[in-house]
C-alpha positions in Angstrom: 141.0 136.5 107.9 138.5 134.7 109.8 134.9 133.9 109.4 132.4 136.6 110.8 129.5 134.7 111.2 130.6 131.2 113.2 129.4 129.1 115.8 131.5 128.0 118.7 134.2 129.4 116.0 133.6 127.0 113.2 132.8 129.1 110.1 128.8 129.0 109.0 129.3 129.3 105.3 131.6 126.5 104.3 129.2 124.3 106.7 125.9 125.3 104.4 127.7 125.3 100.3 126.9 121.3 100.7 123.4 121.7 100.6 122.9 123.9 97.0 125.7 122.1 95.4 123.9 118.4 96.5 120.3 120.1 95.2 121.6 121.4 92.1 123.4 118.2 91.2 120.1 116.2 92.2 118.3 119.1 89.9 120.6 118.3 87.1 120.0 114.3 87.5 116.3 114.8 87.8 116.0 116.8 84.3 118.3 113.9 83.1 116.5 110.9 84.3 113.1 112.9 83.1 114.6 113.6 80.0 115.5 109.6 79.3 112.1 107.9 80.5 109.4 111.1 81.1 108.3 109.9 84.4 106.3 112.8 86.3 108.3 111.8 89.6 111.7 112.3 88.0 110.4 115.9 87.0 108.5 116.3 90.6 112.1 115.9 91.9 114.3 117.7 90.0 111.5 120.7 90.7 111.8 119.9 94.3 115.6 119.9 94.4 115.5 122.9 92.4 113.6 124.8 95.0 115.6 123.4 97.5 119.2 124.5 95.8 117.7 127.8 95.2 116.7 128.4 99.1 119.5 126.8 100.3 122.4 128.5 97.9 120.4 131.9 99.2 121.0 130.9 102.9 124.5 129.9 102.1 125.0 133.5 100.3 124.3 135.6 103.9 127.5 134.1 106.2 129.4 134.1 103.1 128.9 137.7 102.1 129.5 139.0 105.4 132.9 137.2 105.6 133.6 138.7 102.2 132.7 142.3 103.6 134.0 141.9 106.9 136.5 139.1 107.0 138.6 139.6 104.1 141.0 143.1 103.5 140.1 145.7 101.0 142.5 145.7 98.0 143.8 142.3 98.5 144.2 139.3 96.5 141.9 137.0 98.4 139.0 139.8 98.4 139.2 139.6 94.3 139.0 135.5 94.6 136.1 136.5 97.1 134.5 138.5 94.6 134.7 136.0 91.8 133.5 133.2 93.9 130.3 135.1 94.7 130.1 136.4 91.4 129.8 132.7 89.7 127.4 131.7 92.8 125.1 134.3 92.1 125.2 133.3 88.4 124.2 130.1 89.2 121.4 131.2 91.7 120.2 132.9 88.7 120.7 129.8 86.1 118.6 127.5 88.5 116.2 130.5 89.6 115.5 130.5 85.2 115.0 126.7 85.4 112.8 127.0 88.1 110.6 129.5 86.6 110.1 127.4 83.5 109.2 124.5 84.9 107.6 125.0 88.5 104.4 124.7 86.7 104.6 121.4 85.6 104.6 119.7 89.1 101.2 118.2 88.2 101.9 117.3 84.6 104.1 116.5 82.0 106.7 119.5 80.6 107.0 119.8 77.0 110.1 119.2 76.8 113.4 119.5 79.3 116.2 120.7 77.0 115.9 124.6 79.0 115.9 122.5 82.3 119.1 120.5 81.5 120.7 123.6 79.6 120.7 125.8 82.8 121.0 123.6 85.3 124.2 121.9 83.5 125.3 125.8 83.2 124.0 126.6 86.9 126.3 123.2 88.0 129.6 124.3 85.9 129.4 128.1 87.6 128.9 126.1 90.9 131.7 123.9 90.5 134.1 127.3 89.3 133.0 129.2 92.3 133.7 126.0 94.6 136.8 125.9 93.4 137.8 129.6 94.2 136.0 128.8 97.3 138.9 126.0 97.9 141.6 128.9 96.5 140.3 131.2 99.9 140.6 128.7 102.0 143.8 127.0 101.1 145.2 129.6 99.5 144.6 132.6 101.9 143.3 130.6 104.6 139.9 132.5 104.9 137.8 130.7 107.5 141.5 129.2 109.1 142.3 129.5 112.3 145.8 130.0 112.5 148.8 129.3 115.4 150.2 132.3 116.9 153.4 130.9 114.5 151.4 130.4 111.5 149.7 134.1 112.2 153.3 135.8 112.7 154.3 134.1 109.1 151.1 135.1 107.3 152.1 138.9 108.8 155.4 138.4 107.4 154.1 137.6 103.9 151.2 139.8 103.8 154.0 142.9 104.4 156.2 141.5 102.0 153.2 141.8 99.8 152.3 144.8 100.3 155.6 146.5 100.5 155.9 144.8 96.9 152.7 146.2 95.3 153.7 150.2 96.8 157.1 149.0 94.4 155.4 148.6 91.9 152.7 151.4 92.3 155.9 153.9 92.5 157.7 152.1 89.6 154.8 152.6 87.1 
């Protein structure tokens, strides 16, 4: 299962995911520090990182969607994990987008509170961590985006054939 969007054979999606992860983390830190000291710099930093996080998440999603649609076989366990991975990322994007919607107008002046920003960015970062775990599962367990040697590829096809036989037997038994 190769990534379909690559540069010189290297998958682009994993190259891009570090940016929203870092920006989402910085957004939460910015809100937390602003909540503790009330300095406008920290709110502005949180807002700027939130904008960057949402933007880079949308950018990283494009090759991720292409890899899911074109590189992972239908009715495979990897596809189920990929859909869950994408779903958690969409939820995280929605949470950070909501936070941005609330605080973007406070760039020039203090916010009355940051409870919503802390809650939304905490939940969003938790979703991002869950999505990251599932993304790593795609790489580690299902070899999505991994260039296999011919021997590894042969072994992979043998395992997939055995799984298909097992699934077919299970469907006849039901």
